[in-house]
N, C-alpha and C positions, 0 to 999 in steps of 0.2 A: 160703841163697838168695844168689844174686848180683843186685845191684840197680844200676841207672844212676843218675847224678846226677839231681837234681830239674830238670825243664823245666818252661816256662810252659803249653805245650799238650799235650793228649792225643796229637794227630797226631805230635808230636816224639817222645813216649815211645814210641808204637807203632813209629816208625821205628828207635829205639834198640833195641827188643825184636827187630825183624827183623835188625839188625846182629848183636846177641848170638847170636841162633839160628844166623846164618850162621857165626859163628866157632866155636860150639860144635859144629857138625857136623863140622868139621874137628879139634876137640880131645877130645871124649869118645867112648867106645866105642858108646854108645847113646843118640844124641840124641833119640830118640822117646820115652825114658822121662822126659824132662823136661818140666814144665809151665812156661808163661810167661803173664804177664798184666801189665797196666799198671794202676797204682793212684794215686788222688788222695790226696796228703798234704798236711800243712799247709805244706809247703814248695814244692809243685807235684807235677807228674806224674812217677812214676817207673815204668820196667820193672824186672820180677822174673822170674827163672828159678829153678826149685827142682824136686824135692829133690836134694841130693847125699848120698852116703852118710854122709860126715862132714864136720866143719868144715874139717877139714885138706884134704880133696880139694877143698872150694870154695875155700880159699885158694891152692891150687896152680892150679887153673883160673883163678881170678881173675888171678893173677900172670901167666899165659900170655896172657890177654886184654888186660891192661894192656900187656904188652910188644908186643902187636900193635896198640896205639894206642887201644883202647876204655878209657874211664874207667869202670870198675865197681869194686864193693867186695862183699865177702863179709860177710853179716850172719846172725845167728840169725834164723830165721823159723818 
């Protein structure tokens, strides 16, 4: 999965999820196959998008998003 940094509010996490979805539409072959959701964690709210075929694929896409200005990271999910 790709996750956003933790934020204080659910609304901020939902906005981050929409930014992530927008960038992924330009990056992945079939963006409709990806699921997205916001989660409350002990650190705050996070946006997450998954599944990717492999961790390597998630890391490559993450590098693209980071290069475009999004602060995301690939995690096992």
